[in-house]
C-alpha positions as CSV (number, residue, x, y, z in Angstrom):
1,X,-22.2,2.3,54.7
2,X,-23.3,3.8,51.7
3,X,-27.0,2.9,50.3
4,X,-26.1,0.4,47.7
5,X,-23.9,-0.8,50.0
6,X,-27.2,-1.7,52.4
7,X,-29.1,-2.8,49.8
8,X,-26.5,-5.7,49.1
9,X,-26.4,-6.5,52.8
10,X,-30.3,-6.4,53.1
11,X,-30.1,-8.8,49.7
12,X,-27.7,-11.1,50.5
13,X,-29.5,-11.5,54.3
14,X,-32.8,-12.0,53.0
15,X,-31.2,-14.9,50.0
16,X,-29.6,-17.0,53.2
17,X,-31.1,-19.6,54.6
18,X,-32.2,-19.0,57.5
19,X,-29.7,-20.8,60.0
20,X,-27.2,-18.5,59.1
21,X,-29.6,-15.3,59.6
22,X,-30.0,-16.6,62.9
23,X,-25.9,-16.7,63.5
24,X,-25.6,-21.0,63.0
25,X,-23.6,-22.4,60.6
26,X,-24.4,-23.0,57.3
27,X,-24.7,-26.9,56.8
28,X,-24.6,-27.3,52.7
29,X,-25.9,-30.4,51.1
30,X,-23.1,-33.0,50.8
31,X,-21.8,-33.4,47.7
32,X,-21.5,-37.1,46.6
33,X,-18.6,-39.4,47.4
34,X,-17.0,-39.7,44.5
35,X,-18.1,-44.3,43.3
36,X,-15.4,-47.0,44.5
37,X,-14.3,-48.4,41.9
38,X,-15.6,-52.1,40.1
39,X,-13.7,-54.9,42.8
40,X,-11.3,-56.6,40.3
41,X,-12.5,-59.6,38.7
42,X,-11.3,-62.6,40.6
43,X,-10.0,-65.5,38.6
44,X,-9.2,-69.4,40.4
45,X,-6.1,-70.8,39.7
46,X,-6.0,-74.6,39.9
47,X,-2.8,-76.2,41.0
48,X,-2.5,-79.1,38.9
49,X,-1.1,-82.5,40.0
50,X,0.2,-82.1,43.9
51,X,3.8,-84.3,42.7
52,X,4.4,-81.8,39.8
53,X,5.1,-78.4,38.4
54,X,2.1,-76.7,39.2
55,X,1.9,-75.8,42.6
56,X,5.6,-74.1,41.9
57,X,4.4,-72.3,39.0
58,X,1.4,-70.9,40.5
59,X,2.9,-70.1,43.0
60,X,5.7,-68.0,40.9
61,X,2.3,-66.3,39.3
62,X,1.3,-65.2,43.3
63,X,4.7,-64.0,44.2
64,X,4.5,-61.9,40.9
65,X,1.8,-58.2,41.2
66,X,3.2,-57.2,38.1
67,X,2.0,-60.0,36.2
68,X,-1.0,-60.5,37.5
69,X,-2.5,-57.2,37.6
70,X,-6.1,-56.4,36.7
71,X,-7.8,-58.8,38.1
72,X,-6.9,-60.8,42.2
73,X,-6.2,-64.6,42.2
74,X,-6.8,-67.2,43.9
75,X,-5.0,-70.5,44.8
76,X,-7.2,-73.5,43.9
77,X,-6.0,-76.1,46.2
78,X,-4.0,-77.8,49.6
79,X,-3.2,-74.7,51.5
80,X,-0.1,-76.6,53.8
81,X,1.0,-78.0,51.1
82,X,1.0,-75.2,49.4
83,X,2.5,-73.4,52.3
84,X,5.5,-75.7,52.2
85,X,6.4,-75.6,48.4
86,X,6.6,-71.7,48.7
87,X,9.1,-72.6,51.0
88,X,11.1,-75.2,49.2
89,X,10.4,-72.2,46.7
90,X,12.6,-69.3,48.5
91,X,9.4,-67.3,48.3
92,X,7.9,-64.5,50.8
93,X,4.1,-65.3,50.0
94,X,1.0,-64.5,52.7
95,X,-1.0,-67.3,51.9
96,X,-4.5,-66.1,53.4
97,X,-7.9,-68.4,53.3
98,X,-10.6,-66.9,50.5
99,X,-13.4,-65.6,52.4
100,X,-15.9,-62.8,51.3
101,X,-13.8,-60.6,53.5
102,X,-10.3,-61.2,52.9
103,X,-8.4,-58.1,51.7
104,X,-6.4,-58.8,48.4
105,X,-3.6,-56.5,49.2
106,X,-2.8,-58.1,52.5
107,X,-1.9,-61.7,51.0
108,X,-2.7,-64.6,48.3
109,X,-6.2,-65.9,48.9
110,X,-6.2,-69.8,48.6
111,X,-9.2,-72.0,48.6
112,X,-8.4,-74.5,50.8
113,X,-9.0,-78.1,48.7
114,X,-7.6,-81.2,51.4
115,X,-5.3,-83.7,49.1
116,X,-6.5,-87.7,49.8
117,X,-2.5,-88.5,50.6
118,X,0.3,-86.1,51.9
119,X,2.4,-84.8,48.4
120,X,5.5,-85.7,47.4
121,X,7.5,-83.7,44.3
122,X,8.6,-85.9,41.5
123,X,5.8,-89.0,42.8
124,X,2.5,-89.6,41.4
125,X,-0.2,-90.8,44.0
126,X,-3.8,-91.9,42.8
127,X,-4.5,-91.9,46.3
128,X,-4.7,-87.9,45.1
129,X,-7.0,-88.1,41.7
130,X,-9.7,-87.3,43.1
131,X,-8.0,-84.3,44.6
132,X,-6.8,-82.7,41.6
133,X,-10.8,-83.8,40.3
134,X,-11.8,-81.9,43.3
135,X,-10.2,-78.4,42.5
136,X,-11.6,-78.5,38.9
137,X,-14.6,-78.7,40.4
138,X,-14.2,-76.3,43.0
139,X,-13.4,-73.7,40.2
140,X,-15.5,-74.5,38.3
141,X,-18.4,-74.2,41.0
142,X,-17.3,-70.9,41.0
143,X,-17.3,-69.9,37.5
144,X,-21.0,-70.9,37.2
145,X,-22.7,-69.0,40.0
146,X,-20.5,-65.9,38.6
147,X,-17.9,-65.5,41.5
148,X,-15.6,-66.2,39.6
149,X,-14.7,-64.6,36.3
150,X,-12.7,-66.6,34.7
151,X,-10.5,-70.0,35.9
152,X,-6.8,-71.1,34.3
153,X,-5.8,-74.3,35.7
154,X,-1.7,-76.1,35.8
155,X,-1.1,-78.9,34.5
156,X,-2.7,-82.4,35.6
157,X,-1.4,-85.8,34.8
158,X,-4.0,-88.2,33.0
159,X,-2.6,-91.5,34.0
160,X,-2.6,-90.9,37.3
161,X,-6.7,-89.9,37.6
162,X,-7.6,-92.8,35.4
163,X,-6.0,-95.1,37.8
164,X,-7.7,-93.3,40.7
165,X,-10.6,-94.7,39.1
166,X,-12.2,-91.7,37.0
167,X,-11.9,-91.8,33.1
168,X,-10.7,-89.1,32.1
169,X,-9.1,-87.9,28.9
170,X,-8.4,-84.3,29.6
171,X,-9.6,-80.9,31.0
172,X,-11.6,-80.5,28.2
173,X,-13.6,-83.1,28.2
174,X,-13.9,-83.0,31.4
175,X,-15.1,-79.1,31.8
176,X,-17.7,-80.0,28.7
177,X,-19.6,-83.0,30.6
178,X,-19.4,-81.3,34.0
179,X,-21.2,-78.1,32.7
180,X,-23.4,-80.4,30.2
181,X,-22.2,-78.8,27.0
182,X,-22.8,-81.1,23.8
183,X,-19.8,-79.4,21.9
184,X,-16.3,-78.0,22.3
185,X,-13.4,-76.9,21.0
186,X,-9.7,-77.1,22.1
187,X,-7.9,-75.0,21.0
188,X,-3.9,-73.7,21.5
189,X,-2.6,-69.9,20.9
190,X,0.6,-67.6,21.8
191,X,2.4,-65.4,20.1
192,X,3.9,-66.4,16.7
193,X,7.7,-65.6,17.0
194,X,8.4,-66.3,13.1
195,X,6.4,-63.2,12.1
196,X,4.8,-60.6,13.2
197,X,1.0,-59.4,12.9
198,X,-2.3,-61.3,15.1
199,X,-1.2,-64.2,17.3
200,X,-1.0,-67.4,16.3
201,X,-4.3,-69.8,17.1
202,X,-4.8,-73.5,16.3
203,X,-8.2,-75.3,17.2
204,X,-8.1,-79.0,16.7
205,X,-11.7,-81.1,14.8
206,X,-10.9,-84.1,16.8
207,X,-8.5,-83.9,20.1
208,X,-7.2,-87.1,22.3
209,X,-8.2,-89.5,19.7
210,X,-5.0,-92.4,18.7
211,X,-4.5,-91.6,15.1
212,X,-6.5,-94.8,13.9
213,X,-10.1,-93.1,14.9
214,X,-9.5,-90.1,13.3
215,X,-10.9,-90.4,9.5
216,X,-14.1,-92.5,11.4
217,X,-14.3,-89.5,13.5
218,X,-14.3,-86.5,11.8
219,X,-18.2,-86.5,10.1
220,X,-18.7,-83.5,8.6
221,X,-21.4,-83.3,11.0
222,X,-18.3,-82.9,13.6
223,X,-16.6,-80.6,11.8
224,X,-19.5,-77.8,10.7
225,X,-20.3,-77.5,14.2
226,X,-16.3,-77.0,15.4
227,X,-15.7,-74.5,12.9
228,X,-19.3,-72.5,14.8
229,X,-17.8,-72.6,17.9
230,X,-14.7,-72.0,16.6
231,X,-15.5,-68.6,14.4
232,X,-18.5,-67.5,17.5
233,X,-16.5,-67.0,20.2
234,X,-13.4,-65.5,18.0
235,X,-15.8,-63.2,17.5
236,X,-17.2,-62.9,21.0
237,X,-14.7,-63.7,23.3
238,X,-11.6,-62.3,21.3
239,X,-13.6,-59.6,19.7
240,X,-12.8,-60.0,16.2
241,X,-15.5,-58.5,13.9
242,X,-15.1,-61.0,11.0
243,X,-12.6,-64.0,11.9
244,X,-10.4,-66.2,9.0
245,X,-10.0,-69.4,9.8
246,X,-7.9,-71.6,7.3
247,X,-8.7,-74.9,7.7
248,X,-5.9,-78.0,7.4
249,X,-6.8,-80.8,5.3
250,X,-6.8,-84.8,6.9
251,X,-4.6,-85.8,4.2
252,X,-1.0,-85.7,3.0
253,X,-1.2,-82.8,0.0
254,X,-4.8,-82.5,1.5
255,X,-5.6,-85.7,-0.5
256,X,-3.6,-85.1,-3.6
257,X,-7.3,-84.8,-5.4
258,X,-8.2,-88.0,-3.9
259,X,-5.3,-90.3,-4.7
260,X,-3.9,-90.1,-0.9
261,X,-7.8,-90.4,0.9
262,X,-11.1,-88.6,-0.1
263,X,-12.4,-86.9,3.6
264,X,-11.4,-83.5,2.1
265,X,-13.5,-84.6,-1.4
266,X,-16.3,-86.2,1.2
267,X,-16.4,-84.5,4.5
268,X,-14.1,-81.1,4.6
269,X,-14.8,-79.2,1.4
270,X,-18.7,-79.3,1.2
271,X,-18.7,-78.2,4.3
272,X,-16.3,-75.3,3.7
273,X,-18.6,-74.7,1.2
274,X,-21.6,-74.7,3.1
275,X,-20.6,-72.0,5.5
276,X,-19.0,-69.9,3.1
277,X,-22.2,-69.4,1.3
278,X,-23.5,-68.1,5.4
279,X,-20.4,-65.5,5.6
280,X,-17.5,-67.5,7.3
281,X,-14.3,-66.3,5.2
282,X,-12.5,-69.7,5.4
283,X,-9.7,-71.3,3.2
284,X,-8.9,-74.7,2.3
285,X,-8.4,-77.3,2.8
286,X,-4.4,-76.8,3.1
287,X,-1.4,-78.9,3.0
288,X,-1.0,-79.0,6.4
289,X,2.6,-78.9,6.0
290,X,2.5,-75.3,3.4
291,X,-0.4,-74.0,5.5
292,X,1.8,-72.9,8.6
293,X,3.6,-70.5,6.6
294,X,4.5,-66.7,7.4
295,X,2.6,-65.9,3.6
296,X,-0.3,-68.0,4.7
297,X,-0.5,-67.1,8.2
298,X,0.2,-63.6,7.7
299,X,-3.7,-62.0,7.9
300,X,-5.3,-65.6,9.9
301,X,-7.0,-65.2,12.8
302,X,-7.3,-69.2,13.7
303,X,-6.2,-72.1,12.4
304,X,-8.4,-75.3,12.1
305,X,-6.2,-78.5,12.9
306,X,-7.8,-82.0,12.0
307,X,-6.1,-83.9,15.2
308,X,-4.2,-82.9,17.6
309,X,-0.7,-83.2,16.3
310,X,-0.8,-82.5,13.1
311,X,-1.1,-78.6,14.9
312,X,0.3,-78.8,18.2
313,X,3.5,-79.5,17.7
314,X,4.2,-76.6,15.3
315,X,2.3,-73.6,17.5
316,X,4.6,-75.0,20.4
317,X,7.4,-74.3,18.7
318,X,6.8,-71.5,17.2
319,X,5.5,-69.9,20.7
320,X,8.5,-71.1,22.8
321,X,6.3,-71.9,26.0
322,X,4.2,-68.9,25.7
323,X,1.6,-71.1,24.3
324,X,-1.9,-71.2,26.0
325,X,-5.0,-73.9,26.1
326,X,-8.6,-72.4,25.7
327,X,-11.6,-74.3,25.5
328,X,-13.8,-72.7,23.6
329,X,-17.5,-73.2,23.7
330,X,-17.9,-73.2,27.6
331,X,-20.3,-71.0,29.1
332,X,-17.4,-70.2,31.7
333,X,-14.1,-69.0,30.7
334,X,-10.9,-71.1,31.0
335,X,-7.5,-71.1,30.0
336,X,-4.4,-73.4,30.7
337,X,-1.1,-74.0,30.4
338,X,0.3,-76.0,26.9
339,X,3.0,-78.0,29.1
340,X,2.6,-81.0,31.2
341,X,3.3,-81.8,34.6
342,X,7.1,-81.9,34.3
343,X,7.7,-84.4,37.3
344,X,11.1,-84.1,36.6
345,X,12.1,-80.5,37.4
346,X,9.2,-81.5,40.5
347,X,11.0,-83.6,42.2
348,X,14.3,-81.3,43.1
349,X,13.9,-78.0,44.6
350,X,16.3,-76.7,42.3
351,X,14.9,-77.8,39.2
352,X,11.8,-76.3,40.8
353,X,13.5,-72.8,41.7
354,X,14.7,-72.8,37.9
355,X,10.9,-73.2,36.3
356,X,9.1,-71.1,33.8
357,X,5.7,-70.1,34.5
358,X,5.4,-68.5,31.4
359,X,3.1,-70.2,30.2
360,X,1.4,-69.6,33.4
361,X,1.2,-65.5,33.0
362,X,0.0,-66.1,29.6
363,X,-3.5,-67.5,30.3
364,X,-3.6,-65.7,33.7
365,X,-3.2,-62.3,31.6
366,X,-5.8,-63.7,29.0
367,X,-7.8,-65.0,31.0
368,X,-8.0,-61.8,32.4
369,X,-8.7,-60.3,29.5
370,X,-11.4,-62.4,28.0
371,X,-13.2,-62.0,30.8
372,X,-13.0,-58.3,31.2
373,X,-14.2,-58.5,27.8
374,X,-17.3,-60.7,28.7
375,X,-18.1,-58.1,31.8
376,X,-17.7,-54.8,29.2
377,X,-20.8,-56.7,26.8
378,X,-22.7,-58.1,29.8
379,X,-26.4,-56.3,30.3
380,X,-25.9,-54.2,33.2
381,X,-28.1,-55.5,36.4
382,X,-31.1,-54.1,37.2
383,X,-31.2,-51.6,40.6
384,X,-33.5,-53.7,43.3
385,X,-36.4,-51.1,44.1
């Protein structure tokens, strides 16, 4: 061995760990294993009125992994009923009880809520009114606790819940009461197939009221609060930096300068002027019969309609079954379909198989999107010492 090689070997031996110089294998520091990815958000889907189409479209969504990509799906309802409906639809689904150790890849999780009475598709039974509310309570409790990232609701039947002895005007009002939220806003949204650009979003200043009760319910205070919630959630939940909101008038021709009603002059315009001074981008009040045109809606992020049937028929026509319902102002994320229980479809197995789950799929995807945005905004939890 040359002198230089000898010096190199001695230097290497001197630098090596003691165990290596003694002939033992060298144990290098273990490299850190890559951090396991954060678990996908868990989204609870209440399966709705058991006599209606809700359980069927919920199972159709469960059977389409691509439609629920990005989240784990949890069905909330009677496990035996859901299994029977899956067989009726010819769906091969592995339904498994929800639990902390449930492996989501092995099947679809079910949070079991027992029926009050065996359900017959197409046949309403007031004995199951309590059951429907129990599914909502279970999903809401999981959202409030943070176990669930969002809740999606299949359609319920308001009449049969009232027949069961519960004053119920809709999901929106029920969830607001349960979360002690003084004011919420009902908004429907969907892709507007008549134009390119942002989706059509229609929020309501009043919701489930007789038409004759709308003018009295439309106060300055309520309208101001509704617009504040709408703008805040367009910013926070939808990530729109400076939302532009188009506001409808109440009366034909937006009141025709007071000749067809004074609500625009006495209520709507003063509120819009006040909020514009605070920086809100508001257009209106505009006549509803010309507001819903591509020219007006081209750059609009949302429309505020004054009552239920002023805005929603237009939205449901424009979105062709892909419209969904979002409750704004709640402390949790809640989306829903924009259609009813379709008892006639549910009553027949053949017809039930033709039901379109498009609205529910869209509602689920939006819930996942909103949950993802909420997670990205959430402050990091402090590490335990």
